[in-house]
C-alpha positions as CSV (number, residue, x, y, z in Angstrom):
1,M,-22.9,-5.7,9.3
2,R,-20.3,-5.5,6.5
3,T,-16.9,-7.2,6.5
4,A,-13.7,-5.4,5.7
5,V,-10.4,-7.3,5.1
6,V,-7.2,-5.3,5.6
7,T,-3.8,-6.7,4.8
8,G,-0.9,-5.2,6.6
9,G,-3.5,-4.6,9.3
10,S,-1.2,-4.7,12.4
11,S,0.7,-1.5,11.7
12,G,1.0,1.7,9.7
13,I,-1.7,2.7,7.2
14,G,-3.5,-0.7,7.5
15,L,-3.8,-0.4,11.3
16,E,-5.0,3.2,11.1
17,V,-7.6,2.2,8.5
18,A,-8.8,-0.5,10.8
19,R,-9.1,1.9,13.7
20,Q,-11.1,4.4,11.7
21,L,-13.4,1.7,10.4
22,A,-13.9,0.4,14.0
23,R,-14.8,4.0,15.1
24,R,-17.4,4.3,12.3
25,G,-19.1,1.1,13.5
26,G,-21.1,-1.3,11.3
27,W,-18.0,-3.3,10.2
28,R,-16.6,-6.7,11.0
29,L,-12.9,-6.5,10.7
30,V,-10.6,-9.2,9.4
31,L,-7.0,-8.1,9.8
32,A,-4.1,-9.9,8.1
33,A,-0.5,-9.6,9.0
34,R,2.7,-11.7,9.0
35,G,3.6,-11.2,12.6
36,E,1.3,-12.6,15.3
37,D,3.2,-10.7,18.0
38,R,1.8,-7.4,16.7
39,L,-1.4,-8.7,15.4
40,G,-2.6,-10.1,18.7
41,P,-2.8,-6.7,20.6
42,V,-4.5,-5.0,17.6
43,V,-7.1,-7.8,17.4
44,A,-7.8,-7.4,21.1
45,E,-8.0,-3.6,20.8
46,L,-10.4,-3.5,17.9
47,G,-12.4,-6.7,18.6
48,A,-11.3,-7.9,15.2
49,R,-10.5,-11.3,13.7
50,G,-6.8,-11.8,13.1
51,V,-5.4,-14.0,10.5
52,R,-1.6,-14.6,10.3
53,C,-1.1,-14.2,6.6
54,D,2.0,-13.7,4.5
55,V,0.7,-12.4,1.1
56,T,3.5,-14.2,-0.7
57,S,2.0,-17.6,0.5
58,A,-0.8,-19.0,-1.5
59,A,-1.9,-21.2,1.4
60,D,-2.0,-18.2,3.8
61,V,-4.1,-16.2,1.3
62,E,-6.5,-19.1,0.9
63,A,-6.9,-19.2,4.7
64,L,-7.6,-15.4,4.7
65,A,-10.3,-15.8,2.1
66,A,-11.9,-18.6,4.1
67,A,-11.9,-16.5,7.2
68,A,-13.6,-13.6,5.3
69,A,-16.2,-16.0,4.1
70,E,-16.9,-17.2,7.6
71,E,-17.5,-13.6,8.6
72,G,-20.2,-13.2,5.9
73,G,-18.1,-12.4,2.9
74,C,-15.8,-9.5,2.0
75,D,-17.5,-6.2,1.3
76,L,-14.3,-4.1,1.4
77,L,-10.7,-5.2,0.7
78,V,-7.9,-2.8,1.6
79,N,-4.5,-4.0,0.2
80,C,-2.0,-2.4,2.5
81,A,0.7,-5.1,2.8
82,G,4.0,-3.8,1.5
83,R,7.7,-4.3,1.7
84,P,10.5,-1.7,1.4
85,G,13.3,-2.0,-1.2
86,R,15.7,0.9,-0.8
87,V,18.4,-0.3,-3.1
88,G,19.9,1.7,-6.0
89,V,18.5,0.8,-9.3
90,L,21.9,-0.7,-10.5
91,D,22.9,-2.0,-7.0
92,G,19.9,-4.2,-6.5
93,T,20.3,-7.8,-7.5
94,P,17.6,-9.8,-9.4
95,D,16.8,-11.4,-6.0
96,D,16.2,-7.9,-4.5
97,Y,13.8,-7.1,-7.2
98,R,12.1,-10.5,-7.0
99,A,11.6,-10.3,-3.3
100,V,10.0,-6.8,-3.3
101,M,7.8,-7.7,-6.4
102,E,6.6,-10.8,-4.6
103,T,5.0,-8.8,-1.9
104,N,4.1,-5.4,-3.5
105,L,2.8,-6.8,-6.7
106,I,2.2,-10.5,-6.7
107,G,0.8,-10.4,-3.1
108,M,-1.7,-7.7,-4.1
109,V,-2.7,-9.8,-7.1
110,R,-3.0,-13.0,-5.1
111,V,-5.2,-11.5,-2.3
112,T,-7.4,-9.6,-4.8
113,Q,-8.0,-12.7,-6.9
114,A,-8.7,-14.9,-3.9
115,L,-11.3,-12.5,-2.5
116,F,-12.8,-11.3,-5.7
117,P,-15.6,-13.9,-5.9
118,Q,-16.9,-12.6,-2.5
119,L,-16.5,-9.0,-3.6
120,E,-18.4,-9.6,-6.8
121,E,-21.2,-11.4,-5.0
122,R,-21.5,-8.5,-2.6
123,R,-20.8,-5.7,-5.1
124,G,-17.9,-4.6,-2.9
125,R,-15.0,-2.3,-3.0
126,V,-11.2,-2.7,-3.3
127,V,-8.7,-0.1,-2.2
128,N,-5.1,-0.7,-3.3
129,V,-2.5,1.3,-1.5
130,V,0.2,1.9,-4.0
131,S,2.5,5.0,-3.7
132,V,3.7,8.1,-5.4
133,A,6.8,5.9,-6.1
134,G,4.5,4.1,-8.6
135,T,4.3,7.3,-10.6
136,V,7.9,8.7,-10.3
137,A,11.1,6.7,-10.8
138,L,13.7,7.3,-8.2
139,A,17.3,6.1,-8.7
140,R,17.9,5.2,-5.0
141,S,14.8,2.9,-4.7
142,G,15.0,0.8,-7.8
143,P,13.2,-2.4,-6.6
144,Y,10.6,-0.5,-4.7
145,C,9.7,1.9,-7.5
146,A,9.6,-0.9,-10.0
147,S,7.2,-2.9,-7.8
148,K,5.0,0.1,-7.2
149,H,4.9,1.0,-10.9
150,A,3.8,-2.6,-11.6
151,A,1.2,-2.5,-8.7
152,L,-0.2,0.8,-10.1
153,A,-0.6,-0.7,-13.6
154,F,-2.4,-3.7,-12.0
155,S,-4.7,-1.5,-10.0
156,R,-5.6,0.7,-12.9
157,G,-6.3,-2.3,-15.1
158,L,-8.3,-4.0,-12.3
159,S,-10.4,-0.9,-12.0
160,G,-11.9,-1.2,-15.5
161,A,-12.3,-5.0,-15.4
162,A,-13.9,-5.0,-11.9
163,R,-16.4,-2.3,-12.7
164,L,-17.9,-4.6,-15.4
165,R,-18.5,-7.1,-12.6
166,G,-20.0,-4.6,-10.1
167,V,-16.9,-4.0,-8.0
168,T,-15.4,-0.6,-7.4
169,V,-11.6,-0.2,-7.3
170,T,-9.8,2.8,-5.7
171,T,-6.1,3.3,-6.1
172,V,-4.4,5.4,-3.4
173,N,-0.9,6.9,-4.0
174,P,0.5,8.2,-0.7
175,G,3.5,10.4,-0.4
176,P,5.9,9.7,2.5
177,V,4.0,8.5,5.5
178,H,5.7,8.1,8.8
179,T,5.0,4.5,10.0
180,P,6.9,1.9,11.9
181,G,7.6,-0.1,8.7
182,F,8.5,3.0,6.6
183,S,10.4,5.4,8.8
184,Q,10.8,8.9,7.4
185,E,13.6,9.9,9.8
186,T,15.8,11.4,7.1
187,L,13.0,13.6,5.8
188,L,11.8,14.6,9.2
189,Q,15.2,15.9,10.1
190,G,15.1,18.6,7.4
191,R,13.2,21.9,8.0
192,M,11.6,21.9,4.6
193,S,11.6,18.2,3.8
194,R,9.5,17.4,6.9
195,L,6.7,19.2,5.1
196,A,6.6,16.4,2.6
197,V,5.7,13.8,5.3
198,I,2.1,13.3,6.1
199,D,0.6,11.7,9.2
200,V,-0.9,8.3,9.0
201,E,-4.3,9.4,10.4
202,R,-4.8,11.9,7.5
203,C,-3.7,9.3,5.0
204,A,-6.2,6.7,6.2
205,A,-9.0,9.3,6.3
206,R,-8.2,10.2,2.7
207,L,-8.2,6.6,1.7
208,L,-11.6,5.9,3.2
209,D,-13.1,9.1,1.9
210,A,-12.0,8.1,-1.6
211,A,-13.5,4.6,-1.2
212,D,-16.8,6.1,0.0
213,R,-16.9,8.3,-3.0
214,G,-16.0,5.6,-5.5
215,R,-12.9,7.6,-6.7
216,A,-10.8,5.7,-9.2
217,E,-7.4,7.2,-8.1
218,V,-6.3,9.7,-5.5
219,F,-3.0,11.1,-4.1
220,A,-2.4,11.7,-0.4
221,P,-2.0,14.5,-0.1
222,R,-3.3,15.9,-3.3
223,L,-0.2,18.0,-4.1
224,Y,1.8,14.8,-5.0
225,K,-0.2,14.6,-8.2
226,V,2.1,17.2,-9.4
227,A,5.0,14.8,-9.3
228,A,3.1,12.2,-11.4
229,V,2.2,14.8,-14.0
230,A,5.8,16.0,-14.1
231,Q,7.1,12.5,-14.7
232,T,4.7,12.2,-17.7
233,V,5.2,15.7,-19.1
234,A,8.9,16.4,-18.4
235,P,10.6,13.1,-17.6
236,G,14.0,14.5,-18.3
237,V,13.6,17.2,-15.6
238,V,12.5,14.6,-13.1
239,T,15.5,12.4,-14.0
240,R,17.9,15.4,-13.4
241,I,16.3,16.2,-10.0
242,S,16.4,12.5,-9.0
243,T,20.1,12.3,-10.0
244,A,21.0,15.4,-8.1
245,F,19.2,14.1,-5.0
246,W,21.0,10.7,-5.4
247,N,24.4,12.3,-5.7
248,R,23.9,14.6,-2.7
249,R,22.3,12.1,-0.2
250,R,23.6,8.7,-1.3
251,P,25.2,7.2,1.8
252,S,26.5,4.0,0.1
253,T,26.2,2.0,-3.1
254,R,23.7,-0.3,-1.3
255,D,21.5,0.1,1.8
256,A,18.9,-2.6,1.3
257,G,18.3,-2.7,5.0
258,E,16.9,0.8,5.2
259,P,13.2,1.4,5.0
260,A,11.8,3.0,1.9
261,T,10.9,6.7,1.9
262,T,7.4,6.1,0.7
263,P,4.7,3.7,1.8
């Protein structure tokens, strides 16, 4: 039996990854999440081990690593924990940016470093769920995009360093995925924009397939790679499109309480 650790494992992409691993068989599951109210039923459903873990807490992450060690050591780490940050790039305060960075970047770093000795020993795999927002800068989601750009840089850098130590790293950049934590209600209301939203089952399957194949980086679905290429090749065009979208749909100067449009 191999052991998989999934952060953000009580909902969204993390939960669906855990369900698909459970259906495959041959995996002990260690699921980490902040809220015990949602974690409990998932643990019962999947026969998993649940660990209440806020990835911004060093003590919580140490406890997660200890739990994984008790289950035989981590063979697969899936970093799914994330926090939305839908605040305009100029409207967000430094505290807004700091809070989102603490989960989406520092949390990923903290969990990966805590579990890396186990992964190295077992020549395991890491899957970092980043976002298309890590490749394209959007004016209305300043803190979120900034955190995902940083997480993408970390994951890409980790890929090279980890390979030298026998650990494979896969970066997954999903487009908009409809989950409880990242509602896509606005996109789902439009006849054309709803086509941009993918279901969580397909996203999780793409993630696991990429990990199985040892892929360095994938987009889910694949068509979103076009956005990343456009940002690199024609950043001015992307900026103009983003500005037009911002002016047309911006409800207020600040809606930090809304979920982000990408996972």
